[in-house]
Residue frames as a rotation matrix with the C-alpha (Angstrom) as fourth column:
MET 1
-0.589 -0.099 -0.802 79.64
0.658 0.518 -0.547 111.40
0.470 -0.850 -0.240 76.25
ARG 2
0.501 0.847 0.177 76.90
0.484 -0.444 0.754 112.76
0.717 -0.292 -0.633 78.49
LYS 3
-0.229 -0.542 0.809 77.96
-0.382 -0.714 -0.587 115.55
0.895 -0.443 -0.043 80.83
GLY 4
0.094 0.238 0.967 78.35
-0.984 -0.123 0.126 114.49
0.149 -0.963 0.223 84.43
LEU 5
0.945 0.154 -0.290 79.55
-0.133 0.987 0.090 110.92
0.300 -0.047 0.953 84.08
PRO 6
0.513 -0.821 0.251 82.61
-0.225 0.153 0.962 109.38
-0.828 -0.550 -0.106 85.70
GLU 7
0.535 -0.456 -0.711 85.54
-0.813 -0.049 -0.580 109.07
0.230 0.888 -0.397 83.32
ILE 8
0.754 -0.273 0.597 87.10
-0.061 0.877 0.477 105.60
-0.654 -0.396 0.644 83.02
ASP 9
0.155 -0.813 -0.561 90.65
-0.962 -0.254 0.102 105.35
-0.225 0.523 -0.822 81.72
SER 10
0.942 0.308 -0.132 90.75
-0.334 0.895 -0.297 102.13
0.026 0.324 0.946 79.71
GLU 11
0.248 -0.928 -0.278 94.56
-0.252 0.216 -0.943 102.09
0.935 0.304 -0.180 79.85
LYS 12
-0.592 -0.449 0.670 94.54
-0.729 -0.056 -0.682 101.95
0.343 -0.892 -0.294 83.67
CYS 13
0.348 0.837 0.421 91.50
-0.926 0.376 0.017 99.67
-0.144 -0.396 0.907 84.06
THR 14
-0.771 -0.636 -0.012 92.41
-0.635 0.769 0.072 96.05
-0.036 0.063 -0.997 84.79
GLY 15
-0.160 0.811 -0.562 88.83
-0.511 0.420 0.750 94.76
0.845 0.407 0.347 84.79
CYS 16
-0.958 -0.278 -0.073 88.86
-0.079 0.496 -0.865 93.81
0.277 -0.823 -0.497 88.47
GLY 17
-0.296 0.944 -0.143 85.12
0.413 0.262 0.873 94.52
0.861 0.200 -0.467 88.72
ARG 18
-0.661 0.030 -0.750 85.19
0.739 -0.152 -0.657 96.36
-0.133 -0.988 0.078 92.04
CYS 19
-0.904 0.342 -0.254 83.38
-0.359 -0.933 0.021 99.34
-0.230 0.111 0.967 90.50
VAL 20
-0.479 0.751 -0.455 80.70
-0.278 0.362 0.890 97.03
0.833 0.553 0.035 89.11
GLU 21
-0.302 0.315 -0.900 80.11
0.776 0.629 -0.040 95.57
0.554 -0.710 -0.435 92.57
GLU 22
-0.729 -0.109 -0.675 80.10
0.583 -0.615 -0.531 99.03
-0.358 -0.781 0.512 94.21
CYS 23
-0.925 0.356 0.135 77.80
-0.189 -0.737 0.649 100.84
0.331 0.575 0.749 91.74
PRO 24
-0.742 0.656 0.134 74.45
-0.026 0.172 -0.985 101.26
-0.669 -0.735 -0.111 93.53
THR 25
0.127 0.844 -0.522 72.51
-0.669 -0.315 -0.673 101.78
-0.733 0.435 0.524 90.30
GLY 26
0.233 -0.093 0.968 74.09
0.411 0.911 -0.011 99.06
-0.881 0.401 0.251 88.15
ALA 27
0.855 0.111 -0.507 75.27
-0.323 -0.650 -0.688 101.61
-0.406 0.751 -0.520 85.60
VAL 28
0.008 -0.955 -0.296 78.75
-0.992 -0.044 0.116 100.04
-0.124 0.293 -0.948 85.32
GLU 29
0.899 0.164 0.407 79.56
-0.129 0.985 -0.111 96.68
-0.419 0.048 0.907 83.76
LEU 30
-0.245 -0.965 0.089 82.60
-0.246 0.151 0.957 94.94
-0.938 0.212 -0.275 82.40
VAL 31
0.896 0.422 -0.138 82.67
-0.212 0.134 -0.968 94.93
-0.390 0.897 0.210 78.61
GLU 32
0.737 -0.651 -0.179 85.45
0.133 0.399 -0.907 92.92
0.662 0.645 0.381 76.97
GLY 33
0.212 -0.665 -0.717 87.25
0.902 0.415 -0.118 92.93
0.375 -0.622 0.687 80.33
LEU 34
-0.847 -0.496 0.193 87.06
0.404 -0.835 -0.374 96.68
0.347 -0.238 0.907 81.00
ALA 35
-0.355 0.714 -0.604 84.75
0.671 -0.255 -0.696 98.84
-0.651 -0.652 -0.389 83.10
VAL 36
-0.865 0.208 0.456 82.20
0.269 -0.576 0.772 100.78
0.423 0.791 0.443 81.04
ILE 37
-0.642 0.750 -0.159 79.22
-0.224 -0.381 -0.897 102.89
-0.733 -0.540 0.413 82.00
VAL 38
-0.926 0.269 0.266 76.66
0.373 0.536 0.757 100.93
0.061 0.800 -0.597 80.02
ARG 39
0.128 0.991 0.045 73.58
0.924 -0.135 0.358 102.65
0.361 -0.004 -0.933 81.44
PRO 40
-0.779 -0.568 0.263 74.50
0.462 -0.806 -0.370 106.36
0.423 -0.167 0.891 81.62
ASP 41
-0.151 0.802 0.578 70.93
-0.306 -0.594 0.744 107.39
0.940 -0.064 0.335 82.43
ASP 42
0.696 0.400 -0.596 71.10
0.355 0.530 0.770 105.25
0.624 -0.747 0.227 85.58
CYS 43
-0.314 -0.893 -0.322 74.33
0.827 -0.090 -0.556 106.84
0.467 -0.441 0.766 86.83
ASN 44
0.784 0.620 -0.015 73.52
0.529 -0.656 0.539 109.26
0.325 -0.430 -0.842 89.65
TYR 45
0.173 -0.843 0.509 77.13
0.020 -0.514 -0.858 110.48
0.985 0.159 -0.072 89.96
CYS 46
0.977 0.214 -0.022 77.42
0.006 0.077 0.997 109.27
0.215 -0.974 0.074 93.54
THR 47
0.349 -0.937 0.026 81.22
-0.765 -0.301 -0.569 108.92
0.541 0.178 -0.822 92.98
ASP 48
0.694 -0.051 0.718 81.37
-0.526 0.644 0.555 105.62
-0.491 -0.763 0.421 94.91
CYS 49
0.934 -0.289 0.210 83.32
0.357 0.738 -0.572 104.06
0.010 0.609 0.793 92.02
GLU 50
0.620 -0.723 0.305 86.22
-0.322 -0.589 -0.741 106.51
0.715 0.361 -0.598 92.14
PRO 51
0.116 -0.657 0.745 87.76
-0.992 -0.119 0.050 105.66
0.056 -0.744 -0.665 95.54
ILE 52
0.626 0.190 0.757 87.09
-0.380 0.921 0.084 101.91
-0.681 -0.340 0.649 95.19
CYS 53
0.946 -0.290 -0.143 89.23
-0.035 0.348 -0.937 101.59
0.322 0.892 0.319 92.03
PRO 54
0.708 -0.703 -0.070 92.62
0.339 0.251 0.907 100.20
-0.619 -0.666 0.416 93.12
HIS 55
-0.122 -0.783 0.610 94.32
0.951 0.083 0.297 101.46
-0.283 0.616 0.735 89.94
GLY 56
-0.337 0.023 -0.941 92.96
0.136 -0.988 -0.073 105.01
-0.932 -0.153 0.330 89.79
ALA 57
-0.837 0.008 0.546 91.21
0.540 0.163 0.826 104.33
-0.082 0.987 -0.141 86.50
ILE 58
0.110 0.962 0.252 88.02
0.904 -0.202 0.378 106.18
0.414 0.186 -0.891 87.45
ARG 59
-0.912 -0.366 -0.186 87.81
0.408 -0.862 -0.300 109.93
-0.050 -0.349 0.936 87.81
CYS 60
0.160 0.987 0.016 84.75
0.982 -0.161 0.099 111.90
0.100 0.000 -0.995 88.84
PRO 61
-0.830 -0.521 0.198 85.52
0.513 -0.853 -0.095 115.51
0.218 0.023 0.976 87.95
PHE 62
0.133 0.854 -0.503 83.34
0.880 -0.336 -0.337 118.25
-0.457 -0.398 -0.796 89.33
GLU 63
-0.301 -0.109 0.947 82.46
0.639 -0.761 0.115 121.52
0.708 0.640 0.299 87.62
ILE 64
-0.435 0.113 -0.893 82.43
0.773 -0.462 -0.435 124.51
-0.462 -0.880 0.113 89.95
ILE 65
-0.151 0.496 0.855 79.81
0.674 -0.581 0.457 127.10
0.723 0.645 -0.247 89.12
LEU 66
-0.888 -0.209 -0.409 79.89
0.446 -0.608 -0.657 130.38
-0.112 -0.766 0.634 90.98
ALA 67
0.135 0.987 -0.082 76.58
0.965 -0.150 -0.216 131.99
-0.225 -0.050 -0.973 91.88
PRO 68
-0.203 -0.165 0.965 76.02
0.588 -0.809 -0.015 135.43
0.783 0.564 0.261 90.34
GLY 69
0.420 0.368 0.830 76.01
-0.264 -0.825 0.500 138.48
0.868 -0.429 -0.249 92.61
GLY 70
0.334 -0.214 -0.918 76.60
0.746 0.655 0.119 138.23
0.576 -0.724 0.379 96.26
């Protein structure tokens, strides 16, 4: 899996399609009734899909990187 993509829990996903409708880049589609990021290069990690999922199946984790020095 490419770093920086939303994580979709296939056990929680019901295939409602709300994330597909919300995705501004068309990176998400339903495959065999479940949400899948089918075009990972198109995903801009906007995180719009995470709050729209009524079942909490999508997670957009962030990595915190501290700047050196300071």
